[in-house]
C-alpha positions, 0 to 999 in steps of 0.5 A, spaced: 504 511 552 509 515 549 508 520 544 513 521 538 516 527 542 517 522 548 520 517 543 525 522 540 527 525 547 529 518 549 533 516 543 536 522 543 539 521 550 543 515 547 549 517 544 552 511 542 549 509 535 549 501 536 546 502 542 540 506 539 539 500 534 538 496 540 533 501 543 529 501 537 529 494 536 527 492 543 522 498 543 519 495 536 518 488 539 515 491 545 510 495 541 508 490 536 507 484 541 502 489 544 498 490 538 498 482 538 495 482 545 490 488 543 488 484 537 486 478 542 493 474 540 492 475 532 499 474 528 501 481 527 506 483 521 508 490 520 511 492 513 514 499 512 518 503 507 522 509 508 519 513 502 518 519 506 525 519 510 529 517 504 526 519 497 533 520 494 534 512 495 532 508 488 525 506 488 526 499 488 529 499 495 522 503 497 517 500 493 513 493 494 518 489 490 519 481 488 524 480 493 519 482 499 516 475 498 522 472 501 521 477 507 514 475 508 516 468 508 522 469 513 517 473 518 511 468 517 515 462 519 513 459 525 506 463 526 500 460 528 495 461 521 489 459 525 490 466 529 489 470 523 493 476 521 493 484 523 497 487 517 500 494 518 502 497 512 506 503 510 508 504 503 507 508 497 506 502 492 510 498 488 510 492 483 503 489 481 506 482 480 509 482 486 503 485 490 499 479 487 505 474 489 504 477 496 497 477 497 496 470 494 501 467 499 498 471 505 491 467 502 494 460 503 496 462 510 490 466 513 483 465 513 482 472 516 486 478 514 485 485 517 489 491 514 491 497 519 493 503 515 497 508 520 498 513 514 499 511 507 497 505 503 498 507 496 497 504 489 499 497 490 499 498 498 491 499 496 491 493 492 493 489 498 488 493 503 483 491 498 484 484 499 483 484 506 477 482 510 477 489 513 480 495 514 482 500 520 484 507 518 485 513 522 483 520 520 490 521 517 490 514 514 489 514 506 488 509 500 489 511 493 488 509 486 490 503 483 492 504 476 499 502 475 505 506 473 509 505 467 516 507 464 515 512 458 520 517 455 524 516 461 519 517 467 513 514 470 507 515 468 500 513 469 497 507 465 490 510 465 493 517 463 496 513 457 489 510 455 485 517 456 490 521 452 489 516 446 482 516 447 481 523 447 486 524 441 481 519 437 475 522 439 478 529 437 481 526 430 474 523 428 470 529 430 475 534 426 480 530 422 485 536 421 487 536 428 491 529 427 497 533 425 497 537 432 496 530 435 501 526 431 507 528 436 504 526 442 501 519 439 508 518 436 511 518 443 506 512 445 510 507 441 508 501 438 506 497 444 506 502 450 498 503 449 497 496 449 501 495 455 497 500 459 491 497 457 493 490 459 496 493 466 489 496 467 485 490 466 490 486 470 490 490 476 482 491 476 480 484 475 485 481 480 483 486 485 475 485 483 477 477 485 480 479 491 474 483 494 469 478 492 473 472 495 474 476 502 471 483 503 465 482 500 464 475 501 458 475 505 454 479 500 449 475 495 451 480 490 459 480 492 461 479 485 458 485 482 460 489 488 467 487 487 467 489 480 464 496 482 469 498 487 475 495 483 473 499 477 472 505 482 479 505 485 482 503 478 479 510 475 476 505 470 469 509 470 469 515 465 464 519 470 470 519 475 475 523 471 473 529 475 474 525 482 481 521 481 485 526 477 492 524 480 495 517 481 497 520 488 490 522 490 488 521 497 482 516 498 480 517 506 476 512 510 469 516 509 470 515 501 472 508 502 466 507 506 462 510 501 464 504 496 461 499 501 468 497 504 468 495 512 472 500 515 473 501 523 475 507 526 482 507 529 480 512 534 474 508 536 479 505 541 484 509 544 488 504 546 489 501 540 490 508 536 496 509 541 499 502 540 498 503 532 501 510 532 507 508 537 509 502 532 508 507 526 512 513 530 518 507 532 518 506 524 519 513 522 525 513 527 528 507 525 528 510 518 531 516 520 536 514 525 539 508 521 540 505 514 534 501 513 530 503 507 524 497 508 522 492 514 518 487 515 517 485 522 513 480 526 510 480 533 514 473 534 520 477 534 523 475 526 525 481 522 527 482 515 530 488 513 533 492 507 539 497 509 542 502 504 548 506 506 547 513 503 
């Protein structure tokens, strides 16, 4: 099977831009169909974003967004729901509400969902991953914390950081009232509602993911509810004991750490052919983002594609 270097060599031989697009389209359809065959005829959807290749593009065109449900509906049209779904995810995350819409729609269609992570399924991408029946991850694959990001003072900040900062200030001021003056500028920046919005966002995501874990990933366990709540809390950075573990919203959570939380994770390397097919699909996606105006695509194994294109 072709390596990334092989694919780059092949596409660079094509000088006509339009023909490069034709070649990429053909290769993608070939290899996503190969994954379906390898997974015993399951439906396959590849959701991918150019966040690594085009970081200068507005986040709305790179992240999980409300509009993505249109893409899933378009690509899933005509699929046999009884065959289950293999979902390849490559995303930095995105809008929690959009994530809920996508997951609930997938739940309406498929009774069995497995998520394949070639490299990154972060934040809201991790939420979707935790809503699956099982995960397939390689050595390079990673999940991440699911605490939401909020806009504050012109930048994106973690809802967990907002709540933790307030709780730290409260503790210090109660212990030493004179420290209130030092904390005043930081606390004023929280505004009249930001702290409450941050707490609501954290609670909303955690309860939602816990429900999904209980319904799918841990459904076979008698203590599914308790296991689901504990794992959702872990990924949401809700446990005070995790302060020294999850110090960043972008922290890498690899497959071993995921397994330590009781998640069902299949090693991508356990089947060499499967690994080759998955990585070829991933490498082709990187070439699409590098060689075309595409910033995001959703592709199905039966030939249907939904794309976002931005001219830079």
